[in-house]
Backbone as a printed PyTorch tensor [residue, N CA C, xyz], in Angstrom:
tensor([[[-42.6060, -19.8600,  -5.3830],
         [-41.3970, -19.0780,  -5.4030],
         [-41.2090, -18.3780,  -4.0470]],

        [[-40.0290, -17.7680,  -3.8370],
         [-39.7140, -17.1100,  -2.5690],
         [-40.3860, -15.7600,  -2.4490]],

        [[-40.1810, -15.1500,  -1.3310],
         [-40.7500, -13.8300,  -1.0960],
         [-40.0250, -12.8010,  -1.9550]],

        [[-40.7390, -11.8440,  -2.5170],
         [-40.0570, -10.8180,  -3.3160],
         [-39.1870,  -9.9400,  -2.4220]],

        [[-38.0420,  -9.5670,  -2.9590],
         [-37.1250,  -8.7070,  -2.2230],
         [-37.6880,  -7.2860,  -2.1870]],

        [[-37.6480,  -6.6380,  -1.0300],
         [-38.1170,  -5.2420,  -0.9810],
         [-37.1600,  -4.3590,  -1.7720]],

        [[-37.7030,  -3.2930,  -2.3350],
         [-36.8550,  -2.3480,  -3.0710],
         [-36.0430,  -1.5480,  -2.0690]],

        [[-34.7990,  -1.3210,  -2.4080],
         [-33.9360,  -0.5350,  -1.5340],
         [-33.5740,   0.7590,  -2.2300]],

        [[-33.6010,   1.8170,  -1.4730],
         [-33.1850,   3.1200,  -1.9710],
         [-31.8070,   3.3990,  -1.4100]],

        [[-30.8520,   3.6160,  -2.2860],
         [-29.4840,   3.9130,  -1.8540],
         [-29.2710,   5.4080,  -1.9960]],

        [[-28.9520,   6.0400,  -0.8770],
         [-28.7590,   7.4870,  -0.8490],
         [-27.3180,   7.7750,  -0.4850]],

        [[-26.6060,   8.5470,  -1.3280],
         [-25.2280,   8.8780,  -0.9620],
         [-25.2130,   9.7830,   0.2650]],

        [[-24.3310,   9.4810,   1.1930],
         [-24.2230,  10.2470,   2.4260],
         [-22.8750,  10.9180,   2.4640]],

        [[-22.8670,  12.1920,   2.8470],
         [-21.6170,  12.9280,   2.9370],
         [-20.9690,  12.6200,   4.2710]],

        [[-19.7760,  12.0590,   4.2190],
         [-19.0850,  11.6990,   5.4440],
         [-17.7650,  12.4080,   5.5700]],

        [[-16.9220,  11.8920,   6.4240],
         [-15.6140,  12.4950,   6.6440],
         [-14.5700,  12.0030,   5.6730]],

        [[-14.9040,  10.9960,   4.8680],
         [-13.9320,  10.4250,   3.9460],
         [-13.5640,  11.3780,   2.8300]],

        [[-12.5500,  11.0290,   2.0960],
         [-12.0810,  11.8840,   1.0080],
         [-12.2130,  11.1770,  -0.3240]],

        [[-13.2150,  10.3220,  -0.4490],
         [-13.3590,   9.5520,  -1.6800],
         [-13.8340,  10.4090,  -2.8330]],

        [[-13.5090,  10.0050,  -4.0310],
         [-14.0090,  10.6710,  -5.2240],
         [-13.1550,  11.8360,  -5.6550]],

        [[-13.1510,  12.1050,  -6.9630],
         [-12.3050,  13.1620,  -7.4880],
         [-12.9480,  14.5430,  -7.4580]],

        [[-14.2030,  14.6710,  -7.0520],
         [-14.8700,  15.9660,  -7.1090],
         [-14.8060,  16.6370,  -5.7550]],

        [[-14.3780,  17.8710,  -5.7260],
         [-14.3010,  18.6390,  -4.4920],
         [-15.4980,  19.5550,  -4.3650]],

        [[-15.4010,  20.5360,  -3.4940],
         [-16.5110,  21.4440,  -3.2780],
         [-16.7680,  22.2810,  -4.5270]],

        [[-17.9940,  22.6570,  -4.7160],
         [-18.3390,  23.4960,  -5.8530],
         [-18.2290,  22.7960,  -7.1860]],

        [[-18.0700,  21.4810,  -7.1780],
         [-17.9910,  20.7380,  -8.4220],
         [-16.6520,  20.8360,  -9.1240]],

        [[-15.6680,  21.4400,  -8.4950],
         [-14.3480,  21.5440,  -9.1110],
         [-13.6380,  20.2050,  -9.0180]],

        [[-12.9660,  19.8210, -10.0630],
         [-12.1820,  18.6030, -10.0170],
         [-10.8890,  18.8650,  -9.2720]],

        [[-10.5150,  17.8900,  -8.4700],
         [ -9.2560,  18.0020,  -7.7450],
         [ -8.2440,  17.1350,  -8.4710]],

        [[ -7.2150,  17.7470,  -8.9780],
         [ -6.1870,  17.0010,  -9.6980],
         [ -4.9970,  16.7510,  -8.8070]],

        [[ -3.9090,  16.3650,  -9.4240],
         [ -2.6860,  16.2280,  -8.6510],
         [ -2.1740,  17.6250,  -8.3150]],

        [[ -1.1030,  17.6980,  -7.5760],
         [ -0.6200,  19.0040,  -7.1020],
         [ -0.2790,  19.9720,  -8.2300]],

        [[  0.0330,  19.4660,  -9.4010],
         [  0.3680,  20.3310, -10.5250],
         [ -0.8670,  20.6720, -11.3650]],

        [[ -2.0370,  20.2310, -10.9550],
         [ -3.2660,  20.4390, -11.7330],
         [ -3.5540,  21.9090, -11.9490]],

        [[ -4.0300,  22.2850, -13.1340],
         [ -4.2750,  23.6920, -13.4480],
         [ -5.4960,  24.2570, -12.7430]],

        [[ -6.3760,  23.4350, -12.1990],
         [ -7.6100,  23.9430, -11.6200],
         [ -7.4810,  24.2520, -10.1300]],

        [[ -6.3230,  24.0580,  -9.5340],
         [ -6.1690,  24.2600,  -8.1020],
         [ -6.4570,  25.7010,  -7.6910]],

        [[ -6.1460,  26.6610,  -8.5510],
         [ -6.3730,  28.0480,  -8.1600],
         [ -7.8530,  28.4200,  -8.1430]],

        [[ -8.7230,  27.5800,  -8.6980],
         [-10.1610,  27.8500,  -8.6810],
         [-10.8170,  27.4330,  -7.3780]],

        [[-10.1240,  26.6750,  -6.5550],
         [-10.7000,  26.1920,  -5.3130],
         [-10.5790,  27.2570,  -4.2310]],

        [[-11.5950,  27.3700,  -3.3700],
         [-11.5310,  28.3810,  -2.3140],
         [-10.4820,  28.0460,  -1.2590]],

        [[ -9.8160,  29.0860,  -0.7670],
         [ -8.8160,  28.9390,   0.2940],
         [ -9.3860,  29.3390,   1.6480]],

        [[-10.6040,  29.8830,   1.6490],
         [-11.1740,  30.4210,   2.8830],
         [-12.2560,  29.5130,   3.4430]],

        [[-12.3230,  29.4990,   4.7790],
         [-13.3780,  28.7670,   5.4710],
         [-14.0790,  29.7110,   6.4360]],

        [[-15.3690,  29.5050,   6.5730],
         [-16.1500,  30.1960,   7.5770],
         [-16.5320,  29.1550,   8.6200]],

        [[-16.2220,  29.4360,   9.8800],
         [-16.5290,  28.5290,  10.9850],
         [-17.6900,  29.1620,  11.7400]],

        [[-18.8420,  28.5140,  11.6870],
         [-20.0710,  29.1060,  12.2240],
         [-20.6110,  28.2810,  13.3850]],

        [[-21.4330,  28.9250,  14.2100],
         [-22.0520,  28.2460,  15.3390],
         [-21.1190,  28.0720,  16.5250]],

        [[-20.1940,  29.0050,  16.6890],
         [-19.2230,  28.9060,  17.7880],
         [-19.8830,  29.1760,  19.1320]],

        [[-19.3640,  28.5400,  20.1510],
         [-19.7820,  28.8150,  21.5140],
         [-19.1760,  30.1500,  21.9480]],

        [[-19.8370,  30.8210,  22.8580],
         [-19.2850,  32.1010,  23.3430],
         [-17.9930,  31.8880,  24.1250]],

        [[-17.7410,  30.6590,  24.5750],
         [-16.5130,  30.3920,  25.3300],
         [-15.3490,  29.9280,  24.4570]],

        [[-15.5650,  29.7470,  23.1440],
         [-14.4880,  29.3200,  22.2530],
         [-13.5010,  30.4690,  22.0660]],

        [[-12.2220,  30.1640,  22.1750],
         [-11.1850,  31.1990,  22.0850],
         [-10.4820,  31.1760,  20.7280]],

        [[ -9.8220,  32.2900,  20.4270],
         [ -9.0170,  32.3740,  19.2030],
         [ -7.9280,  31.3060,  19.2020]],

        [[ -7.3350,  31.0710,  20.3510],
         [ -6.2610,  30.0870,  20.4580],
         [ -6.7630,  28.6910,  20.0870]],

        [[ -7.9580,  28.3150,  20.5530],
         [ -8.5130,  27.0040,  20.2110],
         [ -8.6770,  26.8630,  18.7030]],

        [[ -9.2270,  27.8940,  18.0740],
         [ -9.4710,  27.8290,  16.6320],
         [ -8.1770,  27.8600,  15.8260]],

        [[ -7.2260,  28.6970,  16.2320],
         [ -5.9700,  28.7350,  15.4840],
         [ -5.2080,  27.4140,  15.6280]],

        [[ -5.3330,  26.7550,  16.7770],
         [ -4.7220,  25.4320,  16.9290],
         [ -5.3720,  24.4200,  15.9910]],

        [[ -6.7100,  24.4530,  15.8870],
         [ -7.4080,  23.5530,  14.9610],
         [ -6.9980,  23.8160,  13.5240]],

        [[ -7.0110,  25.0800,  13.1340],
         [ -6.6510,  25.4530,  11.7710],
         [ -5.2190,  25.0590,  11.4460]],

        [[ -4.3110,  25.3500,  12.3410],
         [ -2.8910,  25.0550,  12.1150],
         [ -2.6040,  23.5600,  12.0960]],

        [[ -3.4880,  22.7650,  12.6820],
         [ -3.2830,  21.3160,  12.6590],
         [ -3.4550,  20.7580,  11.2480]],

        [[ -4.1200,  21.5230,  10.3640],
         [ -4.3290,  21.0970,   8.9770],
         [ -3.2690,  21.6850,   8.0560]],

        [[ -2.9420,  22.9620,   8.2400],
         [ -1.9510,  23.5960,   7.3840],
         [ -1.7670,  25.0520,   7.7630]],

        [[ -0.8000,  25.7310,   7.1250],
         [ -0.5370,  27.1320,   7.4540],
         [ -1.6940,  28.0400,   7.0250]],

        [[ -1.9630,  29.0410,   7.8550],
         [ -3.0430,  29.9820,   7.5500],
         [ -2.4530,  31.3600,   7.2560]],

        [[ -3.0820,  32.0510,   6.2950],
         [ -2.6470,  33.4120,   5.9280],
         [ -3.3270,  34.4500,   6.7980]],

        [[ -4.6180,  34.1960,   7.1210],
         [ -5.4070,  35.2070,   7.8060],
         [ -6.4200,  34.5200,   8.6940]],

        [[ -6.7030,  35.1200,   9.8410],
         [ -7.7280,  34.6050,  10.7500],
         [ -8.4480,  35.7770,  11.3890]],

        [[ -9.7740,  35.7650,  11.3550],
         [-10.5760,  36.8070,  11.9910],
         [-11.6900,  36.1380,  12.7780]],

        [[-11.7840,  36.4880,  14.0440],
         [-12.8510,  35.9540,  14.8850],
         [-13.9040,  37.0320,  15.0660]],

        [[-15.1780,  36.6420,  14.8930],
         [-16.3010,  37.5630,  15.0250],
         [-17.2270,  37.0380,  16.1240]],

        [[-16.8720,  37.2680,  17.3860],
         [-17.6210,  36.6550,  18.4870],
         [-19.0890,  37.1010,  18.5660]],

        [[-19.3870,  38.3370,  18.1370],
         [-20.7760,  38.7990,  18.1700],
         [-21.6470,  37.9820,  17.2110]],

        [[-21.0460,  37.5120,  16.1200],
         [-21.7710,  36.7110,  15.1270],
         [-21.5890,  35.2160,  15.3770]],

        [[-20.8200,  34.8670,  16.4150],
         [-20.5170,  33.4680,  16.7460],
         [-19.8940,  32.7330,  15.5580]],

        [[-18.9510,  33.4200,  14.8840],
         [-18.2770,  32.8040,  13.7380],
         [-16.8570,  33.3270,  13.6110]],

        [[-16.0950,  32.6540,  12.7710],
         [-14.7280,  33.0610,  12.4710],
         [-14.4760,  32.7680,  10.9980]],

        [[-13.5240,  33.4970,  10.4270],
         [-13.1380,  33.3120,   9.0260],
         [-11.6310,  33.1360,   8.9840]],

        [[-11.1900,  32.1560,   8.1880],
         [ -9.7480,  31.9140,   8.0590],
         [ -9.4050,  31.6580,   6.6030]],

        [[ -8.2020,  32.0640,   6.2230],
         [ -7.7110,  31.8220,   4.8690],
         [ -6.4580,  30.9770,   4.9620]],

        [[ -6.4910,  29.8330,   4.2810],
         [ -5.3400,  28.9430,   4.2330],
         [ -4.4180,  29.3330,   3.0860]],

        [[ -3.1520,  28.9670,   3.1890],
         [ -2.1870,  29.1780,   2.1170],
         [ -2.5530,  28.2930,   0.9160]],

        [[ -2.9650,  27.0620,   1.1910],
         [ -3.2530,  26.0710,   0.1580],
         [ -4.7510,  25.7310,   0.1540]],

        [[ -5.4200,  25.7600,  -1.0030],
         [ -6.8490,  25.4450,  -1.0470],
         [ -7.1620,  24.0180,  -0.5970]],

        [[ -6.2280,  23.0970,  -0.7750],
         [ -6.4720,  21.7250,  -0.3100],
         [ -6.5790,  21.6720,   1.2070]],

        [[ -5.8780,  22.5540,   1.8930],
         [ -5.9690,  22.6020,   3.3510],
         [ -7.3520,  23.0880,   3.7800]],

        [[ -7.9230,  24.0250,   3.0390],
         [ -9.2720,  24.4930,   3.3570],
         [-10.2740,  23.3500,   3.2250]],

        [[-10.1560,  22.5830,   2.1550],
         [-11.0540,  21.4410,   1.9600],
         [-10.8400,  20.3890,   3.0370]],

        [[ -9.6040,  20.1380,   3.3600],
         [ -9.2890,  19.1550,   4.3860],
         [ -9.8530,  19.5890,   5.7390]],

        [[ -9.7450,  20.8850,   6.0450],
         [-10.2900,  21.3980,   7.2990],
         [-11.8040,  21.1990,   7.3430]],

        [[-12.4770,  21.4890,   6.2190],
         [-13.9200,  21.3050,   6.1950],
         [-14.2820,  19.8360,   6.4060]],

        [[-13.5920,  18.9380,   5.7070],
         [-13.8770,  17.5060,   5.8460],
         [-13.6190,  17.0190,   7.2730]],

        [[-12.5990,  17.5460,   7.9020],
         [-12.2350,  17.0740,   9.2350],
         [-13.0780,  17.6680,  10.3530]],

        [[-13.5080,  18.9190,  10.2050],
         [-14.1190,  19.6050,  11.3380],
         [-15.5640,  20.0730,  11.1440]],

        [[-16.1770,  19.8540,   9.9860],
         [-17.5900,  20.2020,   9.8260],
         [-18.4130,  19.3310,  10.7690]],

        [[-19.2950,  19.9560,  11.5360],
         [-20.1500,  19.3110,  12.5370],
         [-19.3370,  18.7370,  13.7080]],

        [[-18.1490,  19.2610,  13.9090],
         [-17.2830,  18.8840,  15.0320],
         [-17.7780,  19.6360,  16.2710]],

        [[-17.6680,  19.0270,  17.4400],
         [-18.1160,  19.6970,  18.6610],
         [-16.9420,  20.3860,  19.3460]],

        [[-17.1340,  21.6730,  19.5950],
         [-16.1580,  22.4720,  20.3410],
         [-16.9280,  23.2300,  21.4150]],

        [[-16.5080,  23.0930,  22.6520],
         [-17.1600,  23.7720,  23.7830],
         [-18.6750,  23.5520,  23.7860]],

        [[-19.0890,  22.3140,  23.5670],
         [-20.4990,  21.8960,  23.5730],
         [-21.3340,  22.5110,  22.4550]],

        [[-20.6900,  22.9970,  21.4110],
         [-21.3990,  23.5080,  20.2270],
         [-20.8960,  22.7710,  18.9900]],

        [[-21.8320,  22.3490,  18.1450],
         [-21.4350,  21.7540,  16.8600],
         [-21.1660,  22.8870,  15.8840]],

        [[-19.9390,  22.9450,  15.3990],
         [-19.5960,  24.0010,  14.4570],
         [-19.9140,  23.5570,  13.0230]],

        [[-20.1960,  24.5130,  12.1730],
         [-20.3710,  24.2750,  10.7460],
         [-19.2100,  24.9390,  10.0420]],

        [[-18.5620,  24.1930,   9.1610],
         [-17.4370,  24.7350,   8.3920],
         [-17.8600,  24.8210,   6.9400]],

        [[-17.8110,  26.0330,   6.3780],
         [-18.2410,  26.2840,   5.0130],
         [-17.0700,  26.8490,   4.2290]],

        [[-16.8450,  26.3230,   3.0420],
         [-15.8220,  26.8840,   2.1490],
         [-16.3880,  28.1290,   1.4960]],

        [[-15.6240,  29.2030,   1.4770],
         [-16.0790,  30.4460,   0.8600],
         [-15.0270,  30.9940,  -0.0820]],

        [[-15.4680,  31.7330,  -1.0760],
         [-14.5380,  32.3890,  -1.9990],
         [-14.0370,  33.6670,  -1.3350]],

        [[-12.8270,  34.0090,  -1.6400],
         [-12.3200,  35.2280,  -1.0440],
         [-10.9790,  35.4840,  -1.5280]]])
């Protein structure tokens, strides 16, 4: 007989895609009229910023996804916090910009309740 096939371990990898119906925190994402949309976080924390990153750079990134209600930059902590009008925009921002490089720093984007 032939050589036995080696066992393969398949590990799901989190990428930039938007596949699957489950969003952050295990909340189901429905259509726009879905009743669970208000349970999703609208806020993002952008961490690991370079000291040379400006408010203008971040607001341009945020606005490229959707309208923002609030933005606060905390340069001493090398982070910023923003609140989107729509929770789907917060998720989209995280998917698009988590581990994105800005000013030679890889930023981390975390969804937060607020």
